[in-house]
N, CA, C and O atoms as a CHARMM CRD file, in Angstrom:
* protein
*
  312
    1    1 MET  N    113.18800 170.90700 141.15600 PROA 1      0.00000
    2    1 MET  CA   114.41100 170.32500 140.16200 PROA 1      0.00000
    3    1 MET  C    113.88100 169.61400 139.31800 PROA 1      0.00000
    4    1 MET  O    112.82300 169.07200 139.63700 PROA 1      0.00000
    5    2 LYS  N    114.27600 169.45100 138.36400 PROA 2      0.00000
    6    2 LYS  CA   113.74300 168.89700 136.99100 PROA 2      0.00000
    7    2 LYS  C    114.42100 167.60200 136.73700 PROA 2      0.00000
    8    2 LYS  O    115.47200 167.63800 137.37600 PROA 2      0.00000
    9    3 THR  N    114.33600 166.70000 136.23100 PROA 3      0.00000
   10    3 THR  CA   114.79500 165.85400 136.01100 PROA 3      0.00000
   11    3 THR  C    114.43000 164.67900 134.99700 PROA 3      0.00000
   12    3 THR  O    113.20800 164.67000 134.85600 PROA 3      0.00000
   13    4 ALA  N    114.99600 163.76500 134.30100 PROA 4      0.00000
   14    4 ALA  CA   114.16700 162.87500 133.21100 PROA 4      0.00000
   15    4 ALA  C    114.42000 161.85000 133.31400 PROA 4      0.00000
   16    4 ALA  O    115.57400 161.42200 133.29200 PROA 4      0.00000
   17    5 VAL  N    113.15700 161.01400 133.49000 PROA 5      0.00000
   18    5 VAL  CA   113.12600 159.57100 133.49100 PROA 5      0.00000
   19    5 VAL  C    112.91100 158.89600 132.24700 PROA 5      0.00000
   20    5 VAL  O    112.37400 159.46400 131.29600 PROA 5      0.00000
   21    6 SER  N    113.27700 157.80000 132.21400 PROA 6      0.00000
   22    6 SER  CA   112.30700 156.63200 131.29700 PROA 6      0.00000
   23    6 SER  C    111.51200 155.64400 131.80300 PROA 6      0.00000
   24    6 SER  O    111.89700 154.82700 132.63900 PROA 6      0.00000
   25    7 ILE  N    110.25200 155.69400 131.25800 PROA 7      0.00000
   26    7 ILE  CA   109.43900 155.10500 131.88300 PROA 7      0.00000
   27    7 ILE  C    108.62500 154.14700 130.63700 PROA 7      0.00000
   28    7 ILE  O    108.48600 154.61100 129.50600 PROA 7      0.00000
   29    8 PRO  N    108.29800 153.25300 130.87800 PROA 8      0.00000
   30    8 PRO  CA   107.46200 152.30800 129.77900 PROA 8      0.00000
   31    8 PRO  C    106.32400 153.20900 129.37800 PROA 8      0.00000
   32    8 PRO  O    106.05700 154.12100 130.15900 PROA 8      0.00000
   33    9 ASP  N    105.42900 153.05900 127.98900 PROA 9      0.00000
   34    9 ASP  CA   105.01200 153.95900 127.69800 PROA 9      0.00000
   35    9 ASP  C    103.55500 153.12700 128.33500 PROA 9      0.00000
   36    9 ASP  O    102.77600 154.01600 128.68200 PROA 9      0.00000
   37   10 GLU  N    103.16500 152.24200 128.50200 PROA 10     0.00000
   38   10 GLU  CA   101.87700 151.75300 129.39200 PROA 10     0.00000
   39   10 GLU  C    101.67300 152.71600 130.71400 PROA 10     0.00000
   40   10 GLU  O    100.64800 153.32300 131.02200 PROA 10     0.00000
   41   11 VAL  N    102.75600 152.69000 131.31000 PROA 11     0.00000
   42   11 VAL  CA   102.91900 153.20800 132.71300 PROA 11     0.00000
   43   11 VAL  C    102.48500 154.82000 132.77400 PROA 11     0.00000
   44   11 VAL  O    101.72600 155.24700 133.64400 PROA 11     0.00000
   45   12 PHE  N    103.07500 155.66100 131.72200 PROA 12     0.00000
   46   12 PHE  CA   102.78400 157.09700 131.15700 PROA 12     0.00000
   47   12 PHE  C    101.53200 157.26900 130.68500 PROA 12     0.00000
   48   12 PHE  O    100.86300 158.29200 130.83300 PROA 12     0.00000
   49   13 GLU  N    101.20000 156.28600 130.11800 PROA 13     0.00000
   50   13 GLU  CA    99.54300 156.85100 129.64000 PROA 13     0.00000
   51   13 GLU  C     98.66000 156.79400 130.86500 PROA 13     0.00000
   52   13 GLU  O     97.93000 157.69600 131.27400 PROA 13     0.00000
   53   14 LYS  N     98.87600 155.34400 131.49600 PROA 14     0.00000
   54   14 LYS  CA    98.20700 155.46500 132.72200 PROA 14     0.00000
   55   14 LYS  C     98.21700 156.49400 133.87800 PROA 14     0.00000
   56   14 LYS  O     97.16200 156.86100 134.39400 PROA 14     0.00000
   57   15 ALA  N     99.43000 156.95500 134.27800 PROA 15     0.00000
   58   15 ALA  CA    99.61900 158.21200 134.93100 PROA 15     0.00000
   59   15 ALA  C     98.80700 159.60900 134.47700 PROA 15     0.00000
   60   15 ALA  O     98.12300 160.41900 135.10200 PROA 15     0.00000
   61   16 GLU  N     99.20600 159.49200 133.14100 PROA 16     0.00000
   62   16 GLU  CA    98.37400 160.95900 132.25300 PROA 16     0.00000
   63   16 GLU  C     96.94400 161.00000 132.53000 PROA 16     0.00000
   64   16 GLU  O     96.26700 162.00900 132.72800 PROA 16     0.00000
   65   17 ARG  N     96.36500 159.14800 132.51600 PROA 17     0.00000
   66   17 ARG  CA    94.93200 159.59400 132.65700 PROA 17     0.00000
   67   17 ARG  C     94.45200 159.77600 134.01100 PROA 17     0.00000
   68   17 ARG  O     93.49500 160.48000 134.33400 PROA 17     0.00000
   69   18 LEU  N     95.33300 158.95300 134.93200 PROA 18     0.00000
   70   18 LEU  CA    95.32900 159.46400 136.40200 PROA 18     0.00000
   71   18 LEU  C     95.24600 160.70800 136.75800 PROA 18     0.00000
   72   18 LEU  O     94.27000 161.09200 137.40200 PROA 18     0.00000
   73   19 ALA  N     96.37000 161.65200 136.35800 PROA 19     0.00000
   74   19 ALA  CA    96.79600 162.76100 136.47100 PROA 19     0.00000
   75   19 ALA  C     95.26500 163.82700 135.97200 PROA 19     0.00000
   76   19 ALA  O     94.92400 164.74300 136.72000 PROA 19     0.00000
   77   20 ARG  N     94.72700 163.62700 135.06900 PROA 20     0.00000
   78   20 ARG  CA    93.52000 163.80500 134.12400 PROA 20     0.00000
   79   20 ARG  C     91.96700 163.80100 135.48400 PROA 20     0.00000
   80   20 ARG  O     91.32300 164.62100 136.13800 PROA 20     0.00000
   81   21 ARG  N     92.01500 162.63000 135.31300 PROA 21     0.00000
   82   21 ARG  CA    91.18700 162.13300 136.31900 PROA 21     0.00000
   83   21 ARG  C     90.82100 163.17800 137.89100 PROA 21     0.00000
   84   21 ARG  O     89.77800 163.66200 138.33000 PROA 21     0.00000
   85   22 VAL  N     92.42800 163.18500 138.43400 PROA 22     0.00000
   86   22 VAL  CA    92.54700 164.02100 139.86000 PROA 22     0.00000
   87   22 VAL  C     92.88800 165.41000 139.68700 PROA 22     0.00000
   88   22 VAL  O     93.14000 166.14200 140.64400 PROA 22     0.00000
   89   23 ARG  N     92.90100 165.81600 138.39600 PROA 23     0.00000
   90   23 ARG  CA    92.97100 167.27800 138.38100 PROA 23     0.00000
   91   23 ARG  C     94.52400 168.00000 139.17700 PROA 23     0.00000
   92   23 ARG  O     94.71100 169.04300 139.80300 PROA 23     0.00000
   93   24 CYS  N     95.49100 166.78700 138.75000 PROA 24     0.00000
   94   24 CYS  CA    96.76400 167.46500 139.00500 PROA 24     0.00000
   95   24 CYS  C     97.78700 167.17300 137.76600 PROA 24     0.00000
   96   24 CYS  O     97.62500 166.30500 136.90900 PROA 24     0.00000
   97   25 SER  N     98.89500 168.10600 137.86500 PROA 25     0.00000
   98   25 SER  CA    99.85200 168.19600 136.80500 PROA 25     0.00000
   99   25 SER  C    100.55800 166.66700 137.13600 PROA 25     0.00000
  100   25 SER  O    100.49800 166.03200 138.18900 PROA 25     0.00000
  101   26 ARG  N    101.22800 166.32000 135.89600 PROA 26     0.00000
  102   26 ARG  CA   101.89800 165.39800 135.93400 PROA 26     0.00000
  103   26 ARG  C    103.14900 165.16900 137.07900 PROA 26     0.00000
  104   26 ARG  O    103.31800 164.14100 137.73500 PROA 26     0.00000
  105   27 SER  N    103.94100 166.35200 137.13400 PROA 27     0.00000
  106   27 SER  CA   105.07200 166.47500 138.09700 PROA 27     0.00000
  107   27 SER  C    104.73900 166.02000 139.44500 PROA 27     0.00000
  108   27 SER  O    105.45500 165.34200 140.18200 PROA 27     0.00000
  109   28 GLN  N    102.93900 166.71700 139.80500 PROA 28     0.00000
  110   28 GLN  CA   102.46800 166.38200 141.06800 PROA 28     0.00000
  111   28 GLN  C    102.51600 164.86300 141.51700 PROA 28     0.00000
  112   28 GLN  O    102.95300 164.19800 142.45600 PROA 28     0.00000
  113   29 LEU  N    101.69900 164.64800 140.11300 PROA 29     0.00000
  114   29 LEU  CA   101.21500 162.82900 140.45900 PROA 29     0.00000
  115   29 LEU  C    102.71600 162.09800 140.59700 PROA 29     0.00000
  116   29 LEU  O    102.90300 161.12300 141.32600 PROA 29     0.00000
  117   30 PHE  N    103.58200 162.62100 139.91700 PROA 30     0.00000
  118   30 PHE  CA   104.99700 161.31800 139.79500 PROA 30     0.00000
  119   30 PHE  C    105.67300 161.92600 141.20300 PROA 30     0.00000
  120   30 PHE  O    106.19500 161.21600 142.06400 PROA 30     0.00000
  121   31 SER  N    105.59100 162.95100 141.24500 PROA 31     0.00000
  122   31 SER  CA   106.39700 163.71900 143.15000 PROA 31     0.00000
  123   31 SER  C    105.61900 162.87200 144.24300 PROA 31     0.00000
  124   31 SER  O    106.08500 162.17700 145.14600 PROA 31     0.00000
  125   32 ALA  N    104.08400 163.17300 143.84700 PROA 32     0.00000
  126   32 ALA  CA   103.57000 162.02200 145.11400 PROA 32     0.00000
  127   32 ALA  C    103.83500 160.99300 145.07200 PROA 32     0.00000
  128   32 ALA  O    104.38500 160.53000 146.07100 PROA 32     0.00000
  129   33 ALA  N    103.56700 160.03800 143.82200 PROA 33     0.00000
  130   33 ALA  CA   103.60100 158.48800 143.84000 PROA 33     0.00000
  131   33 ALA  C    105.38100 158.41800 144.32400 PROA 33     0.00000
  132   33 ALA  O    105.74300 157.77800 145.31200 PROA 33     0.00000
  133   34 LEU  N    106.02000 158.93200 143.73100 PROA 34     0.00000
  134   34 LEU  CA   107.60600 159.13900 144.33100 PROA 34     0.00000
  135   34 LEU  C    107.91000 158.93600 145.79600 PROA 34     0.00000
  136   34 LEU  O    108.57900 158.00400 146.24300 PROA 34     0.00000
  137   35 SER  N    107.31100 159.97300 146.54700 PROA 35     0.00000
  138   35 SER  CA   106.80700 160.11000 147.68400 PROA 35     0.00000
  139   35 SER  C    106.79300 159.17100 148.71500 PROA 35     0.00000
  140   35 SER  O    107.50500 159.05600 149.71200 PROA 35     0.00000
  141   36 GLU  N    105.59200 158.34000 148.17700 PROA 36     0.00000
  142   36 GLU  CA   104.90400 157.36600 148.75200 PROA 36     0.00000
  143   36 GLU  C    105.60800 156.33500 148.72800 PROA 36     0.00000
  144   36 GLU  O    105.63100 155.52600 149.65600 PROA 36     0.00000
  145   37 TYR  N    106.21600 156.23600 147.76000 PROA 37     0.00000
  146   37 TYR  CA   106.95200 154.61200 147.54800 PROA 37     0.00000
  147   37 TYR  C    108.23100 155.00000 148.34800 PROA 37     0.00000
  148   37 TYR  O    108.75700 154.04500 148.92000 PROA 37     0.00000
  149   38 VAL  N    108.78900 156.11100 148.49100 PROA 38     0.00000
  150   38 VAL  CA   110.18200 156.10000 149.34300 PROA 38     0.00000
  151   38 VAL  C    109.81900 155.57300 150.44300 PROA 38     0.00000
  152   38 VAL  O    110.35400 154.58600 150.94800 PROA 38     0.00000
  153   39 ALA  N    108.25300 156.60600 151.20100 PROA 39     0.00000
  154   39 ALA  CA   107.89400 156.30600 152.71100 PROA 39     0.00000
  155   39 ALA  C    107.74600 155.03900 152.63800 PROA 39     0.00000
  156   39 ALA  O    108.46300 154.51300 153.48900 PROA 39     0.00000
  157   40 ARG  N    106.85700 153.87700 151.71700 PROA 40     0.00000
  158   40 ARG  CA   106.94800 152.93800 151.99000 PROA 40     0.00000
  159   40 ARG  C    108.10700 151.75700 152.14500 PROA 40     0.00000
  160   40 ARG  O    108.02600 150.59100 152.53300 PROA 40     0.00000
  161   41 HSD  N    109.19800 152.54700 151.68400 PROA 41     0.00000
  162   41 HSD  CA   110.78100 152.17700 151.63200 PROA 41     0.00000
  163   41 HSD  C    111.76300 152.18900 152.54500 PROA 41     0.00000
  164   41 HSD  O    112.93900 151.82600 152.59500 PROA 41     0.00000
  165   42 ALA  N    110.95400 152.71500 153.27700 PROA 42     0.00000
  166   42 ALA  CA   111.98800 153.40700 154.49200 PROA 42     0.00000
  167   42 ALA  C    111.29500 153.27500 155.88300 PROA 42     0.00000
  168   42 ALA  O    110.77300 154.28900 156.34700 PROA 42     0.00000
  169   43 PRO  N    111.25200 152.19700 156.53200 PROA 43     0.00000
  170   43 PRO  CA   110.66000 151.81000 157.66400 PROA 43     0.00000
  171   43 PRO  C    111.34200 152.45900 158.76000 PROA 43     0.00000
  172   43 PRO  O    110.78100 152.91700 159.75600 PROA 43     0.00000
  173   44 ASP  N    112.66900 152.47600 158.50600 PROA 44     0.00000
  174   44 ASP  CA   113.35000 153.35000 160.04400 PROA 44     0.00000
  175   44 ASP  C    112.39900 154.19000 160.39700 PROA 44     0.00000
  176   44 ASP  O    111.82800 154.27600 161.48500 PROA 44     0.00000
  177   45 GLU  N    112.14200 155.26400 158.71800 PROA 45     0.00000
  178   45 GLU  CA   111.76200 156.59800 159.41400 PROA 45     0.00000
  179   45 GLU  C    110.40100 156.77900 159.85100 PROA 45     0.00000
  180   45 GLU  O    110.07300 157.87100 160.31500 PROA 45     0.00000
  181   46 VAL  N    109.24600 155.46500 159.72000 PROA 46     0.00000
  182   46 VAL  CA   107.84300 155.18500 160.29000 PROA 46     0.00000
  183   46 VAL  C    108.08200 155.13400 161.81400 PROA 46     0.00000
  184   46 VAL  O    107.34400 155.63600 162.66200 PROA 46     0.00000
  185   47 THR  N    109.23000 154.44900 162.03400 PROA 47     0.00000
  186   47 THR  CA   109.62200 154.00600 163.41400 PROA 47     0.00000
  187   47 THR  C    109.97600 155.10200 164.00800 PROA 47     0.00000
  188   47 THR  O    109.35700 155.53400 164.98000 PROA 47     0.00000
  189   48 GLU  N    111.32100 155.86000 163.34900 PROA 48     0.00000
  190   48 GLU  CA   111.30500 157.19900 164.03200 PROA 48     0.00000
  191   48 GLU  C    110.17600 158.32500 164.65400 PROA 48     0.00000
  192   48 GLU  O    110.13200 158.86900 165.75800 PROA 48     0.00000
  193   49 ALA  N    109.32000 158.43000 163.50900 PROA 49     0.00000
  194   49 ALA  CA   107.79700 159.35400 163.36900 PROA 49     0.00000
  195   49 ALA  C    107.06500 158.99000 164.63400 PROA 49     0.00000
  196   49 ALA  O    106.71400 159.85000 165.44200 PROA 49     0.00000
  197   50 MET  N    106.80100 157.46300 164.82200 PROA 50     0.00000
  198   50 MET  CA   106.02500 156.73600 165.86900 PROA 50     0.00000
  199   50 MET  C    106.96200 157.27300 166.95000 PROA 50     0.00000
  200   50 MET  O    106.26200 157.87600 167.76300 PROA 50     0.00000
  201   51 ASN  N    108.13800 157.30600 167.27300 PROA 51     0.00000
  202   51 ASN  CA   108.70400 157.32700 168.45800 PROA 51     0.00000
  203   51 ASN  C    108.41000 158.52400 168.94700 PROA 51     0.00000
  204   51 ASN  O    107.91900 158.60900 170.07300 PROA 51     0.00000
  205   52 ARG  N    108.72500 159.92200 167.99100 PROA 52     0.00000
  206   52 ARG  CA   108.71500 161.49700 168.49900 PROA 52     0.00000
  207   52 ARG  C    107.28100 161.37800 169.09300 PROA 52     0.00000
  208   52 ARG  O    107.11600 161.84800 170.21900 PROA 52     0.00000
  209   53 VAL  N    105.89800 160.62000 168.25900 PROA 53     0.00000
  210   53 VAL  CA   104.93000 160.86900 168.79900 PROA 53     0.00000
  211   53 VAL  C    104.71200 160.73500 170.08100 PROA 53     0.00000
  212   53 VAL  O    104.28700 161.54900 170.90100 PROA 53     0.00000
  213   54 CYS  N    105.11100 159.39700 170.21700 PROA 54     0.00000
  214   54 CYS  CA   105.25000 158.68500 171.73600 PROA 54     0.00000
  215   54 CYS  C    106.08400 159.68900 172.88800 PROA 54     0.00000
  216   54 CYS  O    105.60800 159.80100 174.01800 PROA 54     0.00000
  217   55 GLU  N    107.28300 160.36100 172.53200 PROA 55     0.00000
  218   55 GLU  CA   108.41500 160.76000 173.31300 PROA 55     0.00000
  219   55 GLU  C    106.95900 162.04400 173.70600 PROA 55     0.00000
  220   55 GLU  O    106.64200 162.37300 174.85000 PROA 55     0.00000
  221   56 GLN  N    106.29600 162.56000 172.41700 PROA 56     0.00000
  222   56 GLN  CA   105.33900 163.68500 173.03100 PROA 56     0.00000
  223   56 GLN  C    103.88100 163.64200 173.49200 PROA 56     0.00000
  224   56 GLN  O    103.16400 164.62300 173.69300 PROA 56     0.00000
  225   57 VAL  N    103.58400 162.47200 173.61500 PROA 57     0.00000
  226   57 VAL  CA   102.46300 162.37400 174.08200 PROA 57     0.00000
  227   57 VAL  C    102.66100 161.93800 175.57400 PROA 57     0.00000
  228   57 VAL  O    101.97300 162.27400 176.53800 PROA 57     0.00000
  229   58 GLY  N    103.72100 161.14100 175.55000 PROA 58     0.00000
  230   58 GLY  CA   103.79900 160.37100 176.95300 PROA 58     0.00000
  231   58 GLY  C    103.60200 159.17000 177.00900 PROA 58     0.00000
  232   58 GLY  O    103.33300 158.66300 175.92000 PROA 58     0.00000
  233   59 ASN  N    103.64200 158.23900 178.20000 PROA 59     0.00000
  234   59 ASN  CA   103.18000 156.99400 178.21300 PROA 59     0.00000
  235   59 ASN  C    102.57800 156.72400 179.75100 PROA 59     0.00000
  236   59 ASN  O    102.96200 155.72100 180.35200 PROA 59     0.00000
  237   60 GLN  N    101.71300 157.55500 180.31500 PROA 60     0.00000
  238   60 GLN  CA   101.07900 157.58200 181.15600 PROA 60     0.00000
  239   60 GLN  C    100.02900 156.73600 181.06200 PROA 60     0.00000
  240   60 GLN  O     99.48500 156.84700 179.96300 PROA 60     0.00000
  241   61 PRO  N     99.44300 155.80800 181.88100 PROA 61     0.00000
  242   61 PRO  CA    98.10500 154.94100 181.64800 PROA 61     0.00000
  243   61 PRO  C     97.07100 156.01400 181.51400 PROA 61     0.00000
  244   61 PRO  O     97.17500 157.20200 181.81900 PROA 61     0.00000
  245   62 ASP  N     96.13300 155.42400 181.04100 PROA 62     0.00000
  246   62 ASP  CA    95.15200 156.29700 180.51700 PROA 62     0.00000
  247   62 ASP  C     93.64700 155.56200 180.87200 PROA 62     0.00000
  248   62 ASP  O     93.31700 154.76000 179.99800 PROA 62     0.00000
  249   63 ALA  N     92.66400 155.69800 182.02100 PROA 63     0.00000
  250   63 ALA  CA    91.89800 154.96300 182.44300 PROA 63     0.00000
  251   63 ALA  C     90.58300 154.60300 181.40200 PROA 63     0.00000
  252   63 ALA  O     89.81000 153.64500 181.39800 PROA 63     0.00000
  253   64 PHE  N     90.66000 155.50700 180.74300 PROA 64     0.00000
  254   64 PHE  CA    89.54300 155.17000 179.64200 PROA 64     0.00000
  255   64 PHE  C     89.63200 154.32000 178.50000 PROA 64     0.00000
  256   64 PHE  O     88.75400 153.85300 177.77400 PROA 64     0.00000
  257   65 VAL  N     91.06800 154.20100 178.49000 PROA 65     0.00000
  258   65 VAL  CA    91.47600 153.19900 176.94700 PROA 65     0.00000
  259   65 VAL  C     91.36200 151.90900 177.85900 PROA 65     0.00000
  260   65 VAL  O     90.67100 150.98500 177.42900 PROA 65     0.00000
  261   66 ALA  N     91.99400 151.77500 179.09600 PROA 66     0.00000
  262   66 ALA  CA    92.15900 150.39600 179.55900 PROA 66     0.00000
  263   66 ALA  C     90.83500 150.22400 179.51000 PROA 66     0.00000
  264   66 ALA  O     90.45400 149.20600 178.93300 PROA 66     0.00000
  265   67 ALA  N     89.90400 151.05500 180.02800 PROA 67     0.00000
  266   67 ALA  CA    88.71900 150.38600 180.31500 PROA 67     0.00000
  267   67 ALA  C     87.98600 149.68300 179.08900 PROA 67     0.00000
  268   67 ALA  O     87.27600 148.67700 179.08800 PROA 67     0.00000
  269   68 ALA  N     88.41700 150.60800 177.93400 PROA 68     0.00000
  270   68 ALA  CA    87.55200 150.65400 176.86900 PROA 68     0.00000
  271   68 ALA  C     88.02500 149.18900 176.55000 PROA 68     0.00000
  272   68 ALA  O     87.14600 148.32700 176.56900 PROA 68     0.00000
  273   69 GLY  N     89.41300 148.77900 176.23700 PROA 69     0.00000
  274   69 GLY  CA    89.85700 147.70100 176.11900 PROA 69     0.00000
  275   69 GLY  C     89.74400 146.38200 176.84000 PROA 69     0.00000
  276   69 GLY  O     89.68200 145.28200 176.29100 PROA 69     0.00000
  277   70 ARG  N     89.72400 146.64000 178.22800 PROA 70     0.00000
  278   70 ARG  CA    89.02400 145.63900 179.11200 PROA 70     0.00000
  279   70 ARG  C     87.75900 144.97900 178.21700 PROA 70     0.00000
  280   70 ARG  O     87.66500 143.81600 177.82500 PROA 70     0.00000
  281   71 ARG  N     86.92600 145.96300 178.04200 PROA 71     0.00000
  282   71 ARG  CA    85.10700 145.45100 177.80200 PROA 71     0.00000
  283   71 ARG  C     85.63700 144.78400 176.39100 PROA 71     0.00000
  284   71 ARG  O     85.12200 143.66700 176.35100 PROA 71     0.00000
  285   72 VAL  N     86.48600 144.99800 175.15600 PROA 72     0.00000
  286   72 VAL  CA    86.44300 144.69900 174.13200 PROA 72     0.00000
  287   72 VAL  C     87.07100 142.97300 174.56400 PROA 72     0.00000
  288   72 VAL  O     86.44100 141.93900 174.34400 PROA 72     0.00000
  289   73 LEU  N     88.19400 143.04500 175.09300 PROA 73     0.00000
  290   73 LEU  CA    88.42300 141.72800 175.58800 PROA 73     0.00000
  291   73 LEU  C     87.76400 140.64600 176.22600 PROA 73     0.00000
  292   73 LEU  O     88.01900 139.45600 176.04500 PROA 73     0.00000
  293   74 GLU  N     86.82800 141.16100 177.04600 PROA 74     0.00000
  294   74 GLU  CA    85.69100 140.26000 177.78500 PROA 74     0.00000
  295   74 GLU  C     84.80700 139.64300 176.68300 PROA 74     0.00000
  296   74 GLU  O     84.51500 138.45300 176.79700 PROA 74     0.00000
  297   75 LYS  N     84.27200 140.47300 175.43400 PROA 75     0.00000
  298   75 LYS  CA    83.48000 140.40500 174.40400 PROA 75     0.00000
  299   75 LYS  C     84.28000 139.51700 173.39600 PROA 75     0.00000
  300   75 LYS  O     83.69900 139.36200 172.32200 PROA 75     0.00000
  301   76 THR  N     85.59300 138.85200 173.53100 PROA 76     0.00000
  302   76 THR  CA    86.43700 138.51300 172.36300 PROA 76     0.00000
  303   76 THR  C     86.37500 136.84000 173.13100 PROA 76     0.00000
  304   76 THR  O     86.53400 136.49500 174.30200 PROA 76     0.00000
  305   77 GLU  N     86.07300 136.04900 171.87200 PROA 77     0.00000
  306   77 GLU  CA    85.64500 134.45000 172.26900 PROA 77     0.00000
  307   77 GLU  C     87.31200 134.54200 171.99100 PROA 77     0.00000
  308   77 GLU  O     87.79200 135.12100 171.01600 PROA 77     0.00000
  309   78 TRP  N     88.22700 133.74700 173.21000 PROA 78     0.00000
  310   78 TRP  CA    89.30400 133.04100 172.82000 PROA 78     0.00000
  311   78 TRP  C     89.23700 131.97700 172.24500 PROA 78     0.00000
  312   78 TRP  O     90.26600 131.38600 171.91700 PROA 78     0.00000
């Protein structure tokens, strides 16, 4: 989808330099930046994604993880 937006000249120039440096188009740069911004401001989506992963993995105890955690805690000064 095409859209037109107004941004300050300084921001545009910085975006131009970054796009050249990482060798991508302005459209790709703006799309990636906006996607990251939206993701940061949508905490419910992150929580929902984590919940989906937990459902897939399950909540069975893991002996290795428990032992490793115990070792770390034993070495930690409280």
